[in-house]
N, C-alpha and C positions, 0 to 999 in steps of 0.2 A: 456562610451564607448559603441558604437554601436556593439552589439554581432555579427550581420551579417557580418560586416567588419573585425572582428578579425580573426587572425590565431590561432588555438588551438592545442594542443596535450594532449592525454590522457596518463598521467604519472603513471605507477605502483608504489605505495608507499610500500606495503607490501602484502604478500600472507599469510593468515591465516589458519592454520590446527589445527585439533582438533577433528572434527565431523568425525564419521567413516562410514557415510552414506551421501546420497545426501542432501544438504542444501537448504530448501525450501523457507525461508523467513527470512528478516531482519527488524528491527525496531530500530530507533535512540530514545534515551531518550530526549524528547522536552526540559526537564529541564536541560539539559547539554550542553557543548560545547559553553557555553558564558561566559565571564568574566573569573573568576578563576577555573571554573568547567570544568574539563577535559571531553571530549566527551565520550559517553558511548552508545553502541547499542546491542541489543540481536539477536540472531540467533537461528533458529529452524531446526531440521533435521529429516530424517528417522531412525536416530539411538534412537529416542525417547527422546532426550534431548533438553534442551535449554543452550546456553552459553551466558555469560554476558562478554562483551569486553569494555576495558577502553584503552584511549590513556595515555601513560606516559608523564607527563608534561616536564620532563628533557630529555629523549631519543627520544620522540615523536613516539616510537614504540607502537604497539597495543598489549595487553596481555589479555589473558583470566582470569577474576577476579572471576569467580563462573561457575559451572556447575549445572544446575536444573535438576535432575534426580530422578528416582525411584517414579514418580507421574503418569506420562502418560505411558500407556502399548503398545501404538502403535505410529507411526509417528506423530511428531508434526508439523503440517502444516502451523500455522500462529501465529505471536505474534504482541501485541500492547501495548505501554504504555499509560497510562493516561496522560492527559495533565500536570498534576503536576509532573510526572514523580515518583510517589510513588508507583503506582500499575502496574504490568506487567501481562496481560491475554494472555494465551497460548490456542490454538485451536487444538485439536488433532483427529486423525482417531479413537481414542477410545471412540468417541462419547461424550467427556466431553470438558469443557473449564475449565482451573485452573487460579486462581487468585493468583498472588505472591505479597508478600509485602517485600519491603527492610527494614528489622529491624536490625539496628546496623550493617549493612554491609552483613548480611546474608539474603539470600531470603528465606522465608517460604510461602509455599502454605497455603493461609488463608481461600480459598473457593473453591469448586468445583461445576461447573454447570452442571447439567444433565437434558436432556428433548428431545435432537435430537436422532432420531432413529438410525443414524449411523454417518459415519465420518463428523466431523466438519471442514470446509475448510477455514473459515475466521473469524476474530473478529476485531471489531473496536469500540473505545470510542468516544463519542460526545465531543464537545469543552470544556463544563463545567465539564464533568467527571461523569454526573447524569446519563448517559444511555450507555449501551453497547449493540452492536448488534453481533449476531453470525448467521451464515448460514451453510447448510449441503448438503451433497448429498441427504438427505430426501426431498429435493425441498424447504424446509421451511426457512424463517428468523425469527429469535426470537430477540425481544427486551427486554433487562433487565433494571430493575430500580436498581440503586444503593441505598442501604439502610445503615442506621447507622450499625456500628460494622462489616462491611465487609459481609453484607448479600446482597443477590442479587435476587430481585423478578421478575418473568416473567411479563412483562406489556402487551406482546402481541406476538402472533405467526402468522406471515404474509405468507399467502398461496396465490400464484399466478404464480410462475415460474412452468414450467412444467418438468424441468429437474434439475439436480445437479446445486447449486448455488455455484459459484467459489468465489466471493468476496463480502463483505460488506464494505461501506465506508460512514462515516458521512460527510455531507458538513462542510466545516471549520468554518463557522460563524453561521449558522441556524440549527436547530434541523430537517433537513431532511436528509433521509437515502438513499443511493443507493445500488442497488444489481445488479451484472452482473452474466450470467448463460451459461450452456451448451446448453440453449435453444435459444440462439443467441441475447438474449435481455439484455437491462439495464431497471431496473425499479426504479422509484422514489416514495419513501414512505414518507407521512407526516401525522401529527395528526390532526384530525378533532376537532371541539371544544369540543366534548363529551368525549375525552380521547381515542377514537379510532383511530388506525393507518389504513391507506388505501391506495392502489397504486393511486397517482395522474396522472402518465405517464408512458408510455412504449415506449421505443425507441427501434425500431425494423427495420426490412428490409423495412417495408412500408413507413418508414419517414426517409429514407438515412442511416439506422443503419447497423449493421454488418450482414453477411450471415453465419457466423459460430460461434463457441463458443466465448464468450466475457471472458477474463481472468481476466483483471484488469481495474482500472481507477484511475485518480488522478485530483485533482484541481489546477489552478493556485492560487497565493497568494490572489489575489482579490476575489476568488470564483464565478466569473462571468464566468468562462470557465472550461470545463472539457475535459480530452482526455482519450480515451479508447482504448484498443488493444485486437486484436482478433486471432483466429485460421485462419481467412481468409486473413491473412498477412499484414493487414492494421491498421493504427492508425486513429481514428476519432476525430476531434476536435468539441465541442459542446458549445453553449453560451446560457446565459439567461439574463434577467433583474434582477440583483442581489438586486438592490433598493427595487423593487416591493417584491422580496422574503423576504427580511429582514422586510418589513413592514407587512408582514403575509398574502399576497395574495397568497392563494394556487392554483389559477389558473396561476401563472408564469410557463411558460414551457420552455423546453430546445429545441433549435434547431440546426440542424446540419451546420456547418461552412465549413468544408473541409475534404476531405480524404487524408491521406498519404499512398501511395502504391509504391510498387517497391523497398522498402529499406531493407526489410528482406525477406528471400526466405524460412523461416519455422516460425512456430507458434510463435507469440509474446506472451510471458508470462507476462511481467512486464512493467510497465510504471511509471514515477514519474517526476512531475513538480516542478522545483526549485523556490525559492522565488524570483530570478531574471529573471524568465521566460524561463528557459532552459529545454526543455523535454528531458528526457532520456529513451530509451527502451533497453530491454533484451530479447533475443529470443533463439529458439531451434536450430538457425544457429551459436550458441556461440558468437555471435557479440552484441555490444553495440552501439547504435546509439543516436546521440544527434541532436535536431532540436529546431528552433528559428523562431519566427514570423518575417515575412519579412514586413517591413514597407512600402515599395513602393507599389504604386497603391492602387485603392479604394477598391479592393476586398481583405479581409485579407487571407493571404497565409502563409504557414509554409515552411521553407527549411532545408536541411541538414546542420548542422553545423560541424560535425565530425562523422567518422565511425570508430571503433576499430573491425577488422575483427575476429581475434581468442583471444578475452578477456579470453576465459575459453577453457578448453579442451572438454567440454560437454555442454549440454544445460544450459541457464542462466534462473534461477528462479525469481530472484529478483534484482531489482536495486533500490538503495534509496540514495537520496541526504542527506548529513550531516547537523546538525542543525546550525553550525556557518556560518560565512561570506565567507570563503575561499570555493572554489568549490571542495569539498570533496565529494565523492561517493563510496558507497560500493556496491559490487556485489555478488551474491551467485549462486551456480552452482550444477549440478548432479556430477561434479566431486568431490564433498566433501569439495571444499575450498571455502573460501571468500577472495575477494581481495579489497584492499583499493586503491583508484585512486584519482588523482588531474587533474581536467581539467585545465590545465596550458595554459597560454597566451604566445605564442612565440614572443620574443623581436623582 
């Protein structure tokens, strides 16, 4: 089915309560939501806790299965599952990143990563689960090597951003790291032949980049396109030659494809690209927007598929597509709630 021609509506499935402060971030467990394994996701909040949610196979309702608390002493800003789904990393304003392991249904903190000078803003695992990246208000990006026995060794401290680093994200297939910052740039980091990590490209205003804080980024399923969102009220699409990148050519660069503007009227905090090619964005205007690539014409362009104006009562901090085939999406907000949605086709 051509998504551009479809009629869609965003149906609210359930509103989840439990957090007692704003909900900052959501992360789906990638090893769930397929076959007989019910989908699971984690949420983290200003209330210093992480909650684990699971969908009941019988009732289809979402229930909180665990509360991870008494580890972080300040806001938990970001959470991310390893590809295997066995480990959950949580980044906090207390300057630490905690690693949790699901041991017989109970989550135990098996490691605490220290090193950042202040608030840790984001955490991301690479595709193989061998590397973890963190970033902070201290302007640095750290790469950690995962060692046996849940040990984590700092492999590199990357200095390059001139302001608070908002997000780190590994490319889905290649060990190349992306970071975005309050300094309005996106930086691309790669390892040279000697095991040193360095910045191989900076996407800034001078090469069609953002003019204000870059809050988040996401890749399409193929890994040849990236979408970024910003305080400048725009989404930007970037592309690369992914085959060259996979072959190890570190001169492979990302170039600007197009800019989506005029769709949100306040800061866009979150963006997520689904496996079938739908981009979701969440913003401080309490709205969620959906975009798809328009196939007509020679120049690639992206159009609005659907908008949901008052999806939450306050700022939307995170939108994340579910792991299964159905168009399930979760959103998190300053209003303290999480909402589960289905992007449904109108008959």
